C-alpha positions as CSV (number, residue, x, y, z in Angstrom):
1,M,68.2,86.9,120.2
2,H,71.7,85.4,120.4
3,A,71.1,83.3,117.3
4,S,70.0,86.3,115.2
5,S,73.3,88.2,116.1
6,N,75.3,85.1,115.0
7,I,73.4,85.1,111.7
8,E,74.0,88.8,111.2
9,C,77.7,88.4,111.8
10,F,77.8,85.4,109.4
11,A,76.0,87.5,106.8
12,V,78.4,90.4,107.2
13,I,81.4,88.1,106.8
14,N,79.9,86.4,103.7
15,I,79.2,89.8,102.1
16,T,82.5,91.5,102.9
17,S,84.9,88.6,102.3
18,P,84.4,88.4,98.5
19,F,84.9,92.1,98.2
20,K,88.1,92.0,100.3
21,V,89.5,89.1,98.2
22,L,88.7,90.9,95.0
23,E,90.3,94.1,96.2
24,L,93.5,92.4,97.4
25,A,93.6,90.3,94.2
26,G,93.2,93.4,92.1
27,N,96.0,95.0,94.0
28,A,98.2,92.0,93.3
29,A,97.3,92.1,89.6
30,R,98.1,95.8,89.4
31,D,101.4,95.2,91.2
32,N,102.2,92.7,88.4
33,K,101.1,95.2,85.7
34,K,98.2,93.0,84.7
35,Q,94.7,94.0,83.7
36,R,92.9,90.8,84.7
37,I,92.9,88.9,88.0
38,N,94.1,85.3,87.5
39,P,94.3,82.4,90.1
40,R,97.9,83.5,91.0
41,H,96.7,86.9,92.1
42,L,93.9,85.2,94.2
43,Q,96.5,83.0,95.8
44,L,98.8,85.9,96.6
45,A,95.9,87.9,98.0
46,I,94.6,85.2,100.3
47,R,97.9,83.8,101.6
48,N,99.3,87.3,102.3
49,D,96.3,88.3,104.4
50,E,96.3,86.8,107.9
51,E,92.5,86.6,108.3
52,L,91.8,85.3,104.8
53,N,94.6,82.7,105.1
54,K,93.1,81.4,108.3
55,L,89.6,81.3,106.9
56,L,90.7,79.6,103.7
57,S,93.6,77.5,105.0
58,G,92.2,74.2,103.7
59,V,91.5,75.6,100.2
60,T,93.6,74.7,97.2
61,I,93.5,77.2,94.4
62,A,94.2,75.6,91.0
63,Q,96.9,77.3,89.1
64,G,97.7,79.5,92.1
65,G,101.3,78.4,92.6
66,V,103.0,78.9,95.9
67,L,104.2,81.9,97.9
68,P,107.8,82.8,97.4
69,N,109.8,82.0,100.5
70,I,113.5,82.6,100.4
71,Q,115.5,81.8,103.5
72,T,117.4,84.8,104.8
73,S,120.7,82.9,104.8
74,L,120.4,82.6,101.0
75,L,119.8,86.4,100.5
76,P,122.8,88.6,99.6
77,K,124.4,90.3,102.6
78,R,123.8,94.1,102.7
79,T,126.8,96.4,103.2
80,G,126.8,99.9,104.9
81,E,126.3,101.9,101.8
82,S,124.6,100.7,98.6
83,G,127.1,101.1,95.8
84,G,128.8,104.3,97.2
85,G,131.9,102.6,98.4
86,K,132.5,100.7,95.1
87,A,132.3,103.9,93.0
88,S,134.8,105.7,95.1
89,D,137.2,102.7,95.2
90,H,136.9,102.5,91.4
91,H,137.7,106.3,91.1
92,D,140.8,105.9,93.4
93,D,142.1,103.1,91.1
94,K,142.2,105.5,88.1
95,D,144.2,108.1,90.0
96,D,147.0,105.6,90.9
C-alpha cells in the first residue's frame, strides 16, 4: 500500500511539473513582451521558483543565461521623495 502511494505522488509530480514550468515560462515571456517561450524564459521560470529550482538544481539550460544579481551596494541610493525635492529646488532657483 505504501509503494502505491509513492507511485501516485510521483505521477502527480510528473504531470503537474511540466504545466507549472510552462505557465511560469509563459508569464516570463509575456513580461518580456514576447509571443514565444525561449530557453531564457525557461531559465527565469525555473530559477525564480523555489521548488522547481531545488528539483532542477543540477540542470543546465542551453542558451538560458544567468539570473540578474546586482549587489545592493551597487544600486542607487533612494532619497525621501522621488523627484519632488529636485523640482522645487529648481523652481526656487528661477525666483532668485
